MDTraj code that builds the backbone (N, CA, C; nanometers):
import mdtraj as md
import numpy as np

residues = "UNK UNK UNK UNK UNK UNK UNK UNK UNK UNK UNK UNK UNK UNK UNK UNK UNK UNK UNK UNK UNK UNK UNK UNK UNK UNK UNK UNK UNK UNK UNK UNK UNK UNK UNK UNK UNK UNK UNK UNK UNK UNK UNK UNK UNK UNK UNK UNK UNK UNK UNK UNK UNK UNK UNK UNK UNK UNK UNK UNK UNK UNK UNK UNK UNK UNK UNK UNK UNK UNK UNK UNK UNK UNK UNK UNK UNK UNK UNK UNK UNK UNK UNK UNK UNK UNK UNK UNK UNK UNK UNK UNK UNK UNK UNK UNK UNK UNK UNK UNK UNK UNK UNK UNK UNK UNK UNK UNK UNK UNK UNK UNK UNK UNK UNK UNK UNK UNK UNK UNK UNK UNK UNK UNK UNK UNK UNK UNK UNK UNK UNK UNK UNK UNK UNK UNK UNK UNK UNK UNK UNK UNK UNK UNK UNK UNK UNK UNK UNK UNK UNK UNK UNK UNK UNK UNK UNK UNK UNK UNK UNK UNK UNK UNK UNK UNK UNK UNK UNK UNK UNK UNK UNK UNK UNK UNK UNK UNK UNK UNK UNK UNK UNK UNK UNK UNK UNK UNK UNK UNK".split()
xyz = np.array([
    [0.3759, 1.1382, 8.5025],
    [0.2689, 1.0551, 8.4510],
    [0.1357, 1.1189, 8.4920],
    [0.0459, 1.1280, 8.3991],
    [-0.0857, 1.1866, 8.4238],
    [-0.1652, 1.1001, 8.5211],
    [-0.2383, 1.1669, 8.6098],
    [-0.3192, 1.0962, 8.7098],
    [-0.4172, 0.9992, 8.6435],
    [-0.4771, 1.0407, 8.5340],
    [-0.5740, 0.9558, 8.4637],
    [-0.5088, 0.8261, 8.4150],
    [-0.3854, 0.8367, 8.3661],
    [-0.3118, 0.7184, 8.3188],
    [-0.2810, 0.6246, 8.4351],
    [-0.2391, 0.6819, 8.5492],
    [-0.2107, 0.6008, 8.6679],
    [-0.3376, 0.5271, 8.7108],
    [-0.4490, 0.5990, 8.7179],
    [-0.5751, 0.5371, 8.7609],
    [-0.6230, 0.4314, 8.6619],
    [-0.5952, 0.4530, 8.5346],
    [-0.6286, 0.3537, 8.4319],
    [-0.5499, 0.2238, 8.4562],
    [-0.4226, 0.2372, 8.4864],
    [-0.3397, 0.1196, 8.5170],
    [-0.3886, 0.0531, 8.6450],
    [-0.4186, 0.1336, 8.7480],
    [-0.4695, 0.0789, 8.8738],
    [-0.5977, -0.0011, 8.8509],
    [-0.6867, 0.0532, 8.7677],
    [-0.8130, -0.0168, 8.7396],
    [-0.7865, -0.1483, 8.6663],
    [-0.7015, -0.1427, 8.5667],
    [-0.6676, -0.2622, 8.4882],
    [-0.6102, -0.3723, 8.5776],
    [-0.5261, -0.3337, 8.6750],
    [-0.4589, -0.4309, 8.7614],
    [-0.5362, -0.4602, 8.8904],
    [-0.6525, -0.3965, 8.9057],
    [-0.7374, -0.4131, 9.0247],
    [-0.6629, -0.3757, 9.1531],
    [-0.5934, -0.2637, 9.1460],
    [-0.5178, -0.2119, 9.2604],
    [-0.6129, -0.1503, 9.3638],
    [-0.7180, -0.0825, 9.3176],
    [-0.8112, -0.0146, 9.4072],
    [-0.9262, -0.1082, 9.4422],
    [-0.9444, -0.1305, 9.5725],
    [-1.0493, -0.2204, 9.6214],
    [-1.1439, -0.1420, 9.7109],
    [-1.2717, -0.1752, 9.7034],
    [-1.3748, -0.1098, 9.7849],
    [-1.4281, -0.2091, 9.8868],
    [-1.4609, -0.1607, 10.0065],
    [-1.5135, -0.2446, 10.1140],
    [-1.4963, -0.1738, 10.2471],
    [-1.4564, -0.2490, 10.3495],
    [-1.4308, -0.1958, 10.4841],
    [-1.2993, -0.2551, 10.5296],
    [-1.1958, -0.1724, 10.5324],
    [-1.0607, -0.2221, 10.5521],
    [-0.9945, -0.1647, 10.6773],
    [-0.9157, -0.2489, 10.7430],
    [-0.8295, -0.2078, 10.8522],
    [-0.6912, -0.1859, 10.7922],
    [-0.6462, -0.0612, 10.7916],
    [-0.5171, -0.0268, 10.7336],
    [-0.4057, -0.0559, 10.8330],
    [-0.2828, -0.0654, 10.7835],
    [-0.1691, -0.0931, 10.8721],
    [-0.1483, 0.0188, 10.9731],
    [-0.2031, 0.1367, 10.9462],
    [-0.1958, 0.2494, 11.0397],
    [-0.2903, 0.2312, 11.1578],
    [-0.3819, 0.1337, 11.1473],
    [-0.4837, 0.1143, 11.2503],
    [-0.6140, 0.1849, 11.2163],
    [-0.6107, 0.2703, 11.1139],
    [-0.7322, 0.3413, 11.0726],
    [-0.8188, 0.2511, 10.9853],
    [-0.9449, 0.2902, 10.9686],
    [-1.0379, 0.2191, 10.8817],
    [-1.0608, 0.3009, 10.7557],
    [-1.0949, 0.2325, 10.6457],
    [-1.1225, 0.3012, 10.5199],
    [-1.2161, 0.2160, 10.4348],
    [-1.2871, 0.2823, 10.3429],
    [-1.3712, 0.2083, 10.2480],
    [-1.2937, 0.1745, 10.1206],
    [-1.1659, 0.2162, 10.1157],
    [-1.0826, 0.1926, 9.9979],
    [-0.9463, 0.1393, 10.0413],
    [-0.9012, 0.0348, 9.9722],
    [-0.7697, -0.0217, 9.9997],
    [-0.6927, -0.0295, 9.8690],
    [-0.5688, 0.0140, 9.8726],
    [-0.4826, 0.0092, 9.7546],
    [-0.3865, -0.1075, 9.7688],
    [-0.4006, -0.2064, 9.6831],
    [-0.3140, -0.3246, 9.6856],
    [-0.2091, -0.3074, 9.5759],
    [-0.1088, -0.2247, 9.6058],
    [-0.0048, -0.1951, 9.5068],
    [0.0815, -0.3162, 9.4745],
    [0.0762, -0.4191, 9.5570],
    [0.1508, -0.5412, 9.5252],
    [0.1092, -0.5959, 9.3888],
    [-0.0135, -0.5680, 9.3471],
    [-0.0599, -0.6160, 9.2162],
    [0.0197, -0.5538, 9.1022],
    [0.0717, -0.4329, 9.1246],
    [0.1557, -0.3689, 9.0231],
    [0.2808, -0.4528, 9.0000],
    [0.3387, -0.5014, 9.1105],
    [0.4682, -0.5676, 9.1041],
    [0.4617, -0.7098, 9.0486],
    [0.3411, -0.7558, 9.0130],
    [0.3303, -0.8828, 8.9410],
    [0.3835, -0.8680, 8.7990],
    [0.3880, -0.7450, 8.7526],
    [0.4226, -0.7158, 8.6138],
    [0.5480, -0.6299, 8.6076],
    [0.6615, -0.6878, 8.5697],
    [0.7858, -0.6112, 8.5644],
    [0.7768, -0.4841, 8.4797],
    [0.6979, -0.4858, 8.3738],
    [0.6886, -0.3652, 8.2908],
    [0.6242, -0.2499, 8.3670],
    [0.5209, -0.2770, 8.4480],
    [0.4603, -0.1698, 8.5274],
    [0.5521, -0.1296, 8.6426],
    [0.6198, -0.2263, 8.7029],
    [0.7165, -0.1950, 8.8086],
    [0.8215, -0.0988, 8.7546],
    [0.8687, -0.1260, 8.6351],
    [0.9700, -0.0413, 8.5733],
    [0.9163, 0.0987, 8.5433],
    [0.7947, 0.1068, 8.4919],
    [0.7359, 0.2373, 8.4582],
    [0.7252, 0.3256, 8.5822],
    [0.6670, 0.2713, 8.6890],
    [0.6485, 0.3506, 8.8105],
    [0.7815, 0.3831, 8.8773],
    [0.8729, 0.2884, 8.8784],
    [1.0038, 0.3098, 8.9412],
    [1.0858, 0.4126, 8.8650],
    [1.0796, 0.4080, 8.7340],
    [1.1510, 0.5068, 8.6522],
    [1.0967, 0.6466, 8.6809],
    [0.9655, 0.6571, 8.6934],
    [0.9022, 0.7860, 8.7236],
    [0.9529, 0.8411, 8.8576],
    [0.9618, 0.7553, 8.9594],
    [1.0111, 0.7998, 9.0901],
    [1.1590, 0.8354, 9.0842],
    [1.2374, 0.7557, 9.0136],
    [1.3808, 0.7847, 8.9991],
    [1.4011, 0.9206, 8.9325],
    [1.3206, 0.9510, 8.8334],
    [1.3294, 1.0802, 8.7632],
    [1.3046, 1.1973, 8.8578],
    [1.2126, 1.1777, 8.9532],
    [1.1790, 1.2845, 9.0474],
    [1.2975, 1.3187, 9.1377],
    [1.3931, 1.2249, 9.1499],
    [1.5103, 1.2495, 9.2343],
    [1.6388, 1.2605, 9.1528],
    [1.6216, 1.2876, 9.0228],
    [1.7368, 1.3110, 8.9365],
    [1.8079, 1.4365, 8.9872],
    [1.9377, 1.4317, 8.9948],
    [2.0135, 1.5460, 9.0448],
    [2.0487, 1.5339, 9.1920],
    [1.9833, 1.4442, 9.2620],
    [2.0199, 1.4164, 9.4012],
    [2.1306, 1.3111, 9.3961],
    [2.2266, 1.3214, 9.4834],
    [2.3273, 1.2160, 9.4922],
    [2.2731, 1.1120, 9.5883],
    [2.2429, 0.9945, 9.5360],
    [2.1850, 0.8859, 9.6156],
    [2.2799, 0.7669, 9.6099],
    [2.3106, 0.7119, 9.7272],
    [2.3974, 0.5949, 9.7363],
    [2.3195, 0.4659, 9.7554],
    [2.2046, 0.4759, 9.8220],
    [2.1266, 0.3576, 9.8593],
    [1.9786, 0.3914, 9.8520],
    [1.8981, 0.2946, 9.8080],
    [1.7523, 0.3057, 9.8146],
    [1.7051, 0.1969, 9.9100],
    [1.6176, 0.2349, 10.0043],
    [1.5667, 0.1405, 10.1032],
    [1.4146, 0.1521, 10.1119],
    [1.3503, 0.0398, 10.1349],
    [1.2059, 0.0380, 10.1562],
    [1.1712, -0.0554, 10.2696],
    [1.0578, -0.0310, 10.3345],
    [1.0136, -0.1215, 10.4399],
    [0.9516, -0.2477, 10.3802],
    [0.9788, -0.3607, 10.4457],
    [0.9154, -0.4854, 10.4036],
    [0.7676, -0.4772, 10.4432],
    [0.6824, -0.5230, 10.3667],
    [0.6957, -0.5928, 10.2408],
    [0.6717, -0.4975, 10.1236],
    [0.5867, -0.3984, 10.1438],
    [0.5439, -0.3116, 10.0345],
    [0.6548, -0.2394, 9.9609],
    [0.7655, -0.2123, 10.0282],
    [0.8712, -0.1353, 9.9650],
    [0.9851, -0.2156, 9.9065],
    [0.9812, -0.3486, 9.9192],
    [1.0967, -0.4293, 9.8759],
    [1.1183, -0.4217, 9.7247],
    [1.0175, -0.4592, 9.6480],
    [1.0341, -0.4617, 9.5020],
    [1.0521, -0.3198, 9.4491],
    [0.9760, -0.2252, 9.5042],
    [0.9873, -0.0870, 9.4599],
    [1.1291, -0.0339, 9.4858],
    [1.1832, -0.0602, 9.6040],
    [1.3195, -0.0149, 9.6347],
    [1.4197, -0.0762, 9.5373],
    [1.4042, -0.2039, 9.5099],
    [1.4939, -0.2722, 9.4169],
    [1.4894, -0.2051, 9.2791],
    [1.3686, -0.1844, 9.2296],
    [1.3551, -0.1319, 9.0936],
    [1.3960, 0.0148, 9.0842],
    [1.3645, 0.0958, 9.1864],
    [1.4092, 0.2362, 9.1849],
    [1.5623, 0.2401, 9.1897],
    [1.6222, 0.1569, 9.2742],
    [1.7690, 0.1510, 9.2818],
    [1.8290, 0.1093, 9.1482],
    [1.7648, 0.0143, 9.0803],
    [1.8129, -0.0295, 8.9485],
    [1.8077, 0.0864, 8.8496],
    [1.7015, 0.1635, 8.8543],
    [1.6873, 0.2783, 8.7638],
    [1.7947, 0.3838, 8.7907],
    [1.8285, 0.4030, 8.9187],
    [1.9290, 0.5030, 8.9558],
    [2.0706, 0.4479, 8.9377],
    [2.0848, 0.3156, 8.9544],
    [2.2158, 0.2526, 8.9418],
    [2.2903, 0.2443, 9.0734],
    [2.2139, 0.2230, 9.1835],
    [2.2748, 0.2151, 9.3170],
    [2.2296, 0.0879, 9.3887],
    [2.2817, 0.0714, 9.5084],
    [2.2516, -0.0434, 9.5934],
    [2.1119, -0.0298, 9.6535],
    [2.0511, -0.1441, 9.6854],
    [1.9190, -0.1433, 9.7476],
    [1.9167, -0.2300, 9.8735],
    [1.8347, -0.1892, 9.9683],
    [1.8153, -0.2615, 10.0933],
    [1.6671, -0.2632, 10.1268],
    [1.6306, -0.3483, 10.2211],
    [1.4977, -0.3367, 10.2797],
    [1.5078, -0.3534, 10.4300],
    [1.4201, -0.2818, 10.4997],
    [1.4120, -0.2908, 10.6453],
    [1.2930, -0.3810, 10.6770],
    [1.3043, -0.4540, 10.7864],
    [1.1934, -0.5409, 10.8260],
    [1.1752, -0.5353, 10.9764],
    [1.0565, -0.5711, 11.0176],
    [1.0247, -0.5677, 11.1605],
    [1.0785, -0.6907, 11.2314],
    [1.1374, -0.6636, 11.3464],
    [1.1773, -0.7696, 11.4372],
    [1.1387, -0.7198, 11.5756],
    [1.0518, -0.7942, 11.6434],
    [0.9993, -0.7498, 11.7731],
    [0.9354, -0.6112, 11.7615],
    [0.8592, -0.5925, 11.6539],
    [0.7861, -0.4677, 11.6265],
    [0.8750, -0.3456, 11.6057],
    [1.0017, -0.3662, 11.5716],
    [1.0939, -0.2556, 11.5466],
    [1.1584, -0.2763, 11.4098],
    [1.1639, -0.1693, 11.3289],
    [1.2304, -0.1767, 11.1988],
    [1.3802, -0.1924, 11.2200],
    [1.4351, -0.2923, 11.1487],
    [1.5783, -0.3202, 11.1593],
    [1.6326, -0.3588, 11.0232],
    [1.7643, -0.3486, 11.0107],
    [1.8332, -0.4077, 10.8967],
    [1.8779, -0.5455, 10.9418],
    [1.8497, -0.6447, 10.8630],
    [1.8903, -0.7812, 10.8925],
    [1.9633, -0.8345, 10.7702],
    [1.9912, -0.9634, 10.7694],
    [2.0484, -1.0324, 10.6535],
    [2.1853, -0.9784, 10.6128],
    [2.2553, -0.9153, 10.7066],
    [2.3872, -0.8613, 10.6760],
    [2.3852, -0.7252, 10.6090],
    [2.2670, -0.6647, 10.5954],
    [2.2583, -0.5315, 10.5347],
    [2.3212, -0.4288, 10.6273],
    [2.3846, -0.3284, 10.5662],
    [2.4463, -0.2202, 10.6426],
    [2.4304, -0.0881, 10.5691],
    [2.4292, 0.0179, 10.6460],
    [2.4354, 0.1534, 10.5925],
    [2.5585, 0.2168, 10.6553],
    [2.6467, 0.2670, 10.5713],
    [2.7689, 0.3299, 10.6209],
    [2.7410, 0.4751, 10.6583],
    [2.8179, 0.5230, 10.7539],
    [2.8043, 0.6617, 10.7977],
    [2.8218, 0.7537, 10.6770],
    [2.7262, 0.8449, 10.6619],
    [2.7331, 0.9429, 10.5543],
    [2.6690, 0.9003, 10.4231],
    [2.6286, 0.7735, 10.4109],
    [2.5627, 0.7324, 10.2861],
    [2.4312, 0.8081, 10.2709],
    [2.4053, 0.8469, 10.1482],
    [2.2845, 0.9234, 10.1152],
    [2.1766, 0.8262, 10.0696],
    [2.0626, 0.8313, 10.1397],
    [1.9614, 0.7276, 10.1257],
    [1.8271, 0.7850, 10.0820],
    [1.7664, 0.7197, 9.9838],
    [1.6298, 0.7489, 9.9418],
    [1.5403, 0.6401, 9.9997],
    [1.4350, 0.6802, 10.0714],
    [1.3389, 0.5865, 10.1302],
    [1.2181, 0.5793, 10.0378],
    [1.1771, 0.4574, 10.0026],
    [1.0602, 0.4412, 9.9157],
    [0.9574, 0.3500, 9.9820],
    [0.8318, 0.3728, 9.9459],
    [0.7194, 0.2935, 9.9957],
    [0.6125, 0.2936, 9.8878],
    [0.5343, 0.1868, 9.8812],
    [0.4322, 0.1815, 9.7770],
    [0.3198, 0.2820, 9.8024],
    [0.2639, 0.2834, 9.9242],
    [0.1552, 0.3744, 9.9598],
    [0.1876, 0.4413, 10.0925],
    [0.1693, 0.5724, 10.0992],
    [0.1870, 0.6453, 10.2246],
    [0.0507, 0.6976, 10.2678],
    [0.0104, 0.6576, 10.3891],
    [-0.1150, 0.7076, 10.4471],
    [-0.0823, 0.7954, 10.5676],
    [-0.0308, 0.7359, 10.6741],
    [0.0104, 0.8129, 10.7923],
    [0.1612, 0.8340, 10.7929],
    [0.2322, 0.7575, 10.7124],
    [0.3774, 0.7688, 10.7055],
    [0.4505, 0.6952, 10.8160],
    [0.3779, 0.6132, 10.8922],
    [0.4383, 0.5444, 11.0057],
    [0.5577, 0.4583, 10.9700],
    [0.5440, 0.3711, 10.8715],
    [0.6552, 0.2833, 10.8325],
    [0.7719, 0.3628, 10.7771],
    [0.7417, 0.4638, 10.6978],
    [0.8479, 0.5468, 10.6404],
    [0.9239, 0.6191, 10.7512],
    [0.8521, 0.6737, 10.8478],
    [0.9186, 0.7426, 10.9593],
    [1.0088, 0.6466, 11.0370],
    [0.9644, 0.5232, 11.0541],
    [1.0476, 0.4236, 11.1224],
    [1.1746, 0.3949, 11.0435],
    [1.1625, 0.3859, 10.9113],
    [1.2801, 0.3598, 10.8278],
    [1.3736, 0.4808, 10.8303],
    [1.3182, 0.6006, 10.8254],
    [1.4007, 0.7217, 10.8347],
    [1.4799, 0.7213, 10.9651],
    [1.4127, 0.6906, 11.0739],
    [1.4788, 0.6848, 11.2058],
    [1.5895, 0.5792, 11.2060],
    [1.5620, 0.4638, 11.1470],
    [1.6614, 0.3572, 11.1383],
    [1.7846, 0.4044, 11.0605],
    [1.7608, 0.4621, 10.9426],
    [1.8717, 0.5089, 10.8581],
    [1.9571, 0.6097, 10.9342],
    [1.8925, 0.7047, 10.9982],
    [1.9665, 0.8080, 11.0723],
    [2.0420, 0.7488, 11.1904],
    [1.9827, 0.6495, 11.2572],
    [2.0501, 0.5882, 11.3722],
    [2.1770, 0.5144, 11.3302],
    [2.1841, 0.4757, 11.2032],
    [2.3014, 0.4060, 11.1508],
    [2.4025, 0.5007, 11.0868],
    [2.3718, 0.6307, 11.0901],
    [2.4644, 0.7296, 11.0362],
    [2.4374, 0.7678, 10.8920],
    [2.3284, 0.7158, 10.8343],
    [2.2932, 0.7526, 10.6976],
    [2.2231, 0.8870, 10.6927],
    [2.2252, 0.9479, 10.5758],
    [2.1582, 1.0764, 10.5543],
    [2.0399, 1.0528, 10.4605],
    [1.9197, 1.0759, 10.5087],
    [1.8003, 1.0593, 10.4260],
    [1.7867, 1.1825, 10.3380],
    [1.7870, 1.1596, 10.2047],
    [1.7791, 1.2720, 10.1108],
    [1.6386, 1.2926, 10.0569],
    [1.5511, 1.1918, 10.0752],
    [1.4151, 1.2063, 10.0257],
    [1.3330, 1.0827, 10.0507],
    [1.2025, 1.0982, 10.0259],
    [1.1053, 0.9896, 10.0361],
    [1.0258, 0.9879, 9.9067],
    [1.0011, 0.8672, 9.8551],
    [0.9238, 0.8520, 9.7320],
    [0.8200, 0.7425, 9.7504],
    [0.7017, 0.7640, 9.6933],
    [0.5982, 0.6606, 9.6967],
    [0.5196, 0.6639, 9.5666],
    [0.4605, 0.5508, 9.5350],
    [0.3721, 0.5474, 9.4190],
    [0.2491, 0.6315, 9.4499],
    [0.1880, 0.6057, 9.5669],
    [0.0654, 0.6752, 9.6054],
    [0.0868, 0.7507, 9.7357],
    [0.0445, 0.8770, 9.7347],
    [0.0382, 0.9572, 9.8568],
    [-0.1094, 0.9758, 9.8879],
    [-0.1553, 0.9077, 9.9934],
    [-0.2945, 0.9242, 10.0347],
    [-0.3009, 0.9925, 10.1709],
    [-0.1952, 1.0714, 10.2024],
    [-0.1856, 1.1386, 10.3319],
    [-0.2660, 1.2680, 10.3381],
    [-0.3153, 1.3133, 10.2259],
    [-0.3919, 1.4383, 10.2183],
    [-0.3059, 1.5576, 10.2612],
    [-0.1742, 1.5491, 10.2330],
    [-0.0841, 1.6590, 10.2621],
    [-0.0531, 1.6794, 10.4097],
    [-0.0835, 1.5810, 10.4919],
    [-0.0675, 1.5951, 10.6372],
    [0.0672, 1.5465, 10.6892],
    [0.1557, 1.5027, 10.5999],
    [0.2823, 1.4463, 10.6456],
    [0.3990, 1.5327, 10.6006],
    [0.4900, 1.5559, 10.6951],
    [0.6152, 1.6240, 10.6639],
    [0.7271, 1.5353, 10.7162],
    [0.8005, 1.4744, 10.6252],
    [0.9108, 1.3867, 10.6641],
    [1.0383, 1.4651, 10.6935],
    [1.0373, 1.5947, 10.6680],
    [1.1565, 1.6762, 10.6901],
    [1.2554, 1.6684, 10.5757],
    [1.2182, 1.5982, 10.4702],
    [1.2978, 1.5858, 10.3482],
    [1.2006, 1.5911, 10.2311],
    [1.2485, 1.6130, 10.1094],
    [1.1568, 1.6125, 9.9956],
    [1.0782, 1.4815, 9.9869],
    [0.9480, 1.4927, 9.9619],
    [0.8581, 1.3778, 9.9478],
    [0.7891, 1.3895, 9.8132],
    [0.8123, 1.2895, 9.7293],
    [0.7538, 1.2872, 9.5956],
    [0.6718, 1.1612, 9.5774],
    [0.5607, 1.1744, 9.5063],
    [0.4788, 1.0572, 9.4731],
    [0.4384, 1.0675, 9.3266],
    [0.3900, 0.9575, 9.2750],
    [0.3419, 0.9575, 9.1372],
    [0.1997, 1.0109, 9.1313],
    [0.1193, 0.9738, 9.2314],
    [-0.0197, 1.0191, 9.2338],
    [-0.0622, 1.0463, 9.3779],
    [-0.1410, 1.1529, 9.3941],
    [-0.2007, 1.1846, 9.5237],
    [-0.3487, 1.1486, 9.5143],
    [-0.3948, 1.0692, 9.6098],
    [-0.5353, 1.0307, 9.6130],
    [-0.5953, 1.0705, 9.7465],
    [-0.7118, 1.1308, 9.7415],
    [-0.7824, 1.1653, 9.8643],
    [-0.8809, 1.0530, 9.8941],
    [-0.8464, 0.9746, 9.9937],
    [-0.9288, 0.8612, 10.0346],
    [-0.9536, 0.8761, 10.1833],
    [-1.0786, 0.8760, 10.2210],
    [-1.1128, 0.8970, 10.3615],
    [-1.0661, 0.7805, 10.4478],
    [-1.0166, 0.8179, 10.5656],
    [-0.9831, 0.7186, 10.6676],
    [-1.0533, 0.7615, 10.7961],
    [-1.0781, 0.6630, 10.8820],
    [-1.1516, 0.6893, 11.0048],
    [-1.0832, 0.6212, 11.1226],
    [-1.0925, 0.6859, 11.2378],
    [-1.0572, 0.6177, 11.3614],
    [-1.1659, 0.5141, 11.3862],
    [-1.1298, 0.4032, 11.4495],
    [-1.2243, 0.2940, 11.4738],
    [-1.3537, 0.3450, 11.5379],
    [-1.3402, 0.4311, 11.6367],
    [-1.4566, 0.4795, 11.7117],
    [-1.5496, 0.5666, 11.6277],
    [-1.4971, 0.6247, 11.5186],
    [-1.5752, 0.7161, 11.4352],
    [-1.6118, 0.6553, 11.3002],
    [-1.5823, 0.5285, 11.2794],
    [-1.5985, 0.4671, 11.1476],
    [-1.7459, 0.4394, 11.1157],
    [-1.7977, 0.5040, 11.0090],
    [-1.9370, 0.4801, 10.9709],
    [-1.9604, 0.3370, 10.9193],
    [-1.8562, 0.2743, 10.8668],
    [-1.8689, 0.1376, 10.8162],
    [-1.8880, 0.0396, 10.9314],
    [-1.8189, 0.0647, 11.0426],
    [-1.8381, -0.0178, 11.1633],
    [-1.9812, -0.0012, 11.2137],
    [-2.0275, 0.1246, 11.2148],
    [-2.1627, 0.1540, 11.2641],
    [-2.2691, 0.0865, 11.1784],
    [-2.2391, 0.0672, 11.0485],
    [-2.3319, -0.0016, 10.9586],
    [-2.3206, -0.1530, 10.9692],
    [-2.2201, -0.2007, 11.0444],
    [-2.2017, -0.3444, 11.0624],
    [-2.1362, -0.4144, 10.9446],
    [-2.0692, -0.3393, 10.8595],
    [-2.0007, -0.3981, 10.7437],
    [-1.8753, -0.4700, 10.7944],
    [-1.8568, -0.5974, 10.7581],
    [-1.7408, -0.6742, 10.8071],
    [-1.6079, -0.6069, 10.7717],
    [-1.5162, -0.6094, 10.8682],
    [-1.3846, -0.5479, 10.8545],
    [-1.2859, -0.6494, 10.7993],
    [-1.2058, -0.6066, 10.7013],
    [-1.1051, -0.6923, 10.6389],
    [-0.9682, -0.6306, 10.6640],
    [-0.8692, -0.7138, 10.7001],
    [-0.7308, -0.6685, 10.7173],
    [-0.6475, -0.7257, 10.6036],
    [-0.6333, -0.6497, 10.4932],
    [-0.5658, -0.7027, 10.3745],
    [-0.4142, -0.6881, 10.3726],
    [-0.3551, -0.6025, 10.4546],
    [-0.2117, -0.5746, 10.4466],
    [-0.1256, -0.6816, 10.5095],
    [0.0027, -0.6538, 10.5156],
    [0.0996, -0.7525, 10.5648],
    [0.1345, -0.7364, 10.7115],
    [0.1087, -0.6184, 10.7680],
    [0.1510, -0.5942, 10.9061],
    [0.0457, -0.6461, 11.0031],
    [0.0905, -0.7180, 11.1034],
    [0.0015, -0.7656, 11.2083],
    [-0.0164, -0.6535, 11.3098],
    [-0.1402, -0.6325, 11.3502],
    [-0.1661, -0.5252, 11.4479],
    [-0.1869, -0.5821, 11.5849],
])
top = md.Topology()
chain = top.add_chain()
for i, resn in enumerate(residues, 1):
    res = top.add_residue(resn, chain, resSeq=i)
    for name in ("N", "CA", "C"):
        top.add_atom(name, md.element.get_by_symbol(name[0]), res)
traj = md.Trajectory(xyz[None], top)
């Protein structure tokens, strides 16, 4: 999918927000991507998920998993496109776990998906979880890669669009220095 088309959809759905945001990574940014707005519309969920599934065509995948909350619907829809089982990992006592009777069998080949990757923290936690259960991570997929090429998951990493969006450590944030109010829009409590 062409970057311009992706950005056109993002604009239409108001996915890109401007302001002063505290990201789940702990970093600050003047831009926040609310990809949950995509998942309000099954047709857009299907379009983006099909695109990600295509990027992993030829890989043998048994399970697709995503971190709660951002990766739940995406994991479901990518798994539907591939024709495999789906799971989601969630935090319990600040640790990613499988709950609700979910299991990964030893040797199962797993694709990890996330809506937006910035530092890759949640994805790395899910990768560690999958491996600790005996699963084999075959790749990582996201709608948006805003890592600026700084992340290596040790497996193929594919995204639909790469966006260069500045992030700042709290101590270096120009928005804080300007006194612009900080907003925490994501789902993870810091």
